[in-house]
C-alpha positions as CSV (number, residue, x, y, z in Angstrom):
1,X,42.4,84.8,65.2
2,X,40.7,82.7,62.6
3,X,37.3,83.9,61.2
4,X,34.6,81.4,60.3
5,X,31.5,82.1,58.2
6,X,28.1,81.3,59.9
7,X,27.3,78.2,57.8
8,X,30.9,76.9,58.4
9,X,30.5,77.4,62.1
10,X,27.2,75.5,62.2
11,X,28.4,72.6,60.1
12,X,31.7,72.2,62.1
13,X,29.8,72.3,65.3
14,X,27.5,69.6,64.0
15,X,30.5,67.4,63.0
16,X,31.8,67.5,66.6
17,X,28.4,66.8,68.1
18,X,27.4,64.0,65.8
19,X,30.8,62.4,66.1
20,X,30.7,62.5,69.9
21,X,27.1,61.2,70.0
22,X,28.0,58.1,67.9
23,X,30.9,57.1,70.1
24,X,30.9,53.6,71.7
25,X,30.0,53.6,75.4
26,X,33.0,53.8,77.8
27,X,35.4,54.8,75.0
28,X,37.0,57.4,77.3
29,X,40.2,58.0,75.2
30,X,38.2,58.9,72.1
31,X,35.8,61.0,74.2
32,X,38.9,62.8,75.6
33,X,39.9,63.6,72.0
34,X,36.4,65.2,71.3
35,X,36.7,67.0,74.6
36,X,40.0,68.6,73.5
37,X,38.4,69.5,70.2
38,X,35.4,71.1,71.9
39,X,37.6,73.2,74.1
40,X,39.7,74.3,71.1
41,X,36.5,75.2,69.3
42,X,35.3,77.3,72.2
43,X,38.6,79.1,72.3
44,X,38.6,79.8,68.5
45,X,35.2,81.3,68.7
46,X,36.1,83.4,71.8
47,X,33.1,82.3,73.9
48,X,32.3,84.4,77.0
49,X,33.4,82.0,79.8
50,X,30.9,83.3,82.4
51,X,27.9,83.0,80.1
52,X,29.0,79.5,78.9
53,X,29.5,78.3,82.5
54,X,26.1,79.6,83.5
55,X,24.4,77.8,80.6
56,X,26.3,74.5,81.2
57,X,25.5,74.5,84.9
58,X,21.8,74.8,84.3
59,X,21.8,72.2,81.5
60,X,23.9,69.7,83.4
61,X,21.6,69.8,86.5
62,X,18.7,68.8,84.3
63,X,20.7,66.1,82.5
64,X,22.0,64.6,85.7
65,X,18.5,64.0,86.9
66,X,17.9,61.9,83.8
67,X,21.2,60.1,83.7
68,X,21.9,59.2,87.4
69,X,19.2,56.6,87.6
70,X,21.1,54.6,84.9
71,X,24.0,53.9,87.2
72,X,27.1,55.8,88.1
73,X,29.4,54.3,85.5
74,X,27.0,54.8,82.6
75,X,25.7,58.1,83.8
76,X,29.3,59.5,84.1
77,X,30.1,58.7,80.5
78,X,26.7,60.1,79.3
79,X,27.2,63.3,81.3
80,X,30.7,63.9,80.0
81,X,29.6,63.2,76.4
82,X,26.7,65.6,76.9
83,X,29.0,68.2,78.3
84,X,31.2,68.1,75.2
85,X,28.2,68.4,72.9
86,X,26.8,71.3,75.0
87,X,30.2,73.1,75.0
88,X,30.3,72.8,71.2
89,X,26.7,74.0,70.5
90,X,26.6,76.7,73.2
91,X,29.9,78.0,71.8
92,X,28.2,78.4,68.4
93,X,25.0,79.9,69.8
94,X,26.7,82.4,72.2
95,X,28.9,83.8,69.4
96,X,26.1,84.0,66.9
97,X,25.2,87.6,65.9
98,X,21.6,88.6,66.6
99,X,19.0,87.4,64.0
100,X,21.6,85.5,62.0
101,X,20.5,82.0,62.8
102,X,18.7,81.8,59.4
103,X,21.9,82.7,57.6
104,X,23.7,79.8,59.2
105,X,20.8,77.4,58.4
106,X,20.8,78.5,54.7
107,X,23.9,76.4,54.0
108,X,22.8,73.3,55.9
109,X,22.0,70.4,53.6
110,X,18.6,69.6,55.1
111,X,15.0,69.8,53.7
112,X,13.4,73.2,53.4
113,X,10.5,72.6,55.9
114,X,13.0,71.6,58.6
115,X,15.0,74.7,58.0
116,X,11.9,76.8,58.3
117,X,10.9,75.1,61.6
118,X,14.4,75.6,63.0
119,X,14.4,79.2,61.9
120,X,11.1,80.0,63.6
121,X,12.3,78.1,66.8
122,X,15.4,80.2,66.8
123,X,13.4,83.4,66.4
124,X,11.1,82.3,69.3
125,X,14.1,81.6,71.6
126,X,15.5,85.1,70.9
127,X,12.1,86.6,71.8
128,X,11.8,84.4,74.9
129,X,15.2,85.4,76.2
130,X,14.4,89.1,75.5
131,X,11.2,88.8,77.5
132,X,13.0,87.1,80.4
133,X,15.6,90.0,80.4
134,X,12.8,92.6,80.5
135,X,11.1,90.7,83.4
136,X,14.4,90.6,85.3
137,X,15.0,94.3,84.8
138,X,11.4,95.0,86.0
139,X,12.1,92.9,89.1
140,X,15.2,94.8,89.8
141,X,13.4,98.1,89.5
142,X,10.9,96.9,92.1
143,X,13.8,96.2,94.5
144,X,14.0,92.4,94.0
145,X,17.7,92.0,93.7
146,X,19.7,88.8,93.9
147,X,18.9,85.2,92.8
148,X,16.5,84.4,95.7
149,X,14.5,87.5,95.1
150,X,14.2,86.8,91.4
151,X,13.1,83.3,92.1
152,X,10.3,84.6,94.4
153,X,9.3,87.0,91.7
154,X,9.2,84.4,89.0
155,X,6.2,82.5,90.4
156,X,4.0,80.2,88.5
157,X,1.8,83.1,87.5
158,X,4.8,85.1,86.2
159,X,6.0,82.1,84.2
160,X,2.5,81.9,82.6
161,X,2.6,85.6,81.9
162,X,6.1,85.1,80.3
163,X,4.7,82.4,78.0
164,X,1.7,84.5,76.9
165,X,3.8,87.6,76.3
166,X,6.5,85.8,74.4
167,X,3.9,83.9,72.3
168,X,1.9,87.1,71.5
169,X,5.1,88.8,70.5
170,X,6.2,85.8,68.4
171,X,2.9,85.9,66.5
172,X,3.4,89.6,65.8
173,X,6.9,89.0,64.6
174,X,5.8,86.2,62.3
175,X,3.0,88.3,60.9
176,X,5.5,91.1,60.2
177,X,7.7,88.6,58.4
178,X,4.9,87.4,56.2
179,X,3.9,91.0,55.5
180,X,7.4,91.7,54.3
181,X,7.3,88.8,51.9
182,X,8.6,85.8,54.0
183,X,7.5,82.5,52.4
184,X,9.7,80.1,54.2
185,X,12.9,81.0,52.3
186,X,15.4,83.6,53.2
187,X,16.4,85.9,50.3
188,X,20.1,85.4,51.0
189,X,22.9,83.3,49.5
190,X,25.3,81.6,51.9
191,X,27.0,79.0,49.8
192,X,30.3,77.6,51.1
193,X,33.5,78.5,49.4
194,X,35.8,75.7,48.1
195,X,38.2,76.1,51.1
196,X,35.3,75.8,53.5
197,X,33.9,72.7,51.8
198,X,37.4,71.2,52.1
199,X,37.5,72.1,55.8
200,X,34.2,70.4,56.4
201,X,35.2,67.2,54.5
202,X,38.5,67.1,56.5
203,X,36.5,67.5,59.7
204,X,34.1,64.7,58.8
205,X,37.1,62.5,58.0
206,X,38.8,63.2,61.3
207,X,35.5,62.7,63.2
208,X,34.8,59.4,61.4
209,X,38.3,58.1,62.2
210,X,38.0,59.0,65.9
211,X,34.5,57.5,66.2
212,X,35.3,54.3,64.3
213,X,38.4,53.9,66.5
214,X,36.2,53.8,69.6
215,X,34.6,50.6,68.3
216,X,38.0,48.9,68.0
217,X,39.1,49.6,71.5
């Protein structure tokens, strides 16, 4: 199985997402090409199918509430395109080693402040998911098993407690990072190798051809 460095994974994922997002509306054939590429990408990264399916189900429910008022034909295309983008990015995120999001961001050609904000957002999401897992374990120890019991346990008060606990822990993590010398830059080097740069250029070329072809159909 092929192995991809973290910066290469992130940039190839962005190529697929940006190319699919710029497709012309109702270009179903080109969208099908991106769908096949997204599935191939998920297979190459060996994504856990059950976790991917759970994330996609939750995200698509929210997206359907926003898209369905636009009409069935337009909403169907938007939902399928969103599904392809979600499969791609969730495949990247679910196979990302813990606390390695900053390494992937290091090789991204974007301004430094944006990288810092993305890094801190990624750290906060890890903390939030950790707190949710701890609350679920606590609910199970209290005999609240199953989805319905967990939903009863996660009332508005518990959601507020989750926010406060995760925010307090995030502030302590950031203070610890600053104490250890964090100044917005990670002390690592994640430059792309020549072969990886060629792979990214080839991916951009393919994505550009597919996206531009959608405007000629």
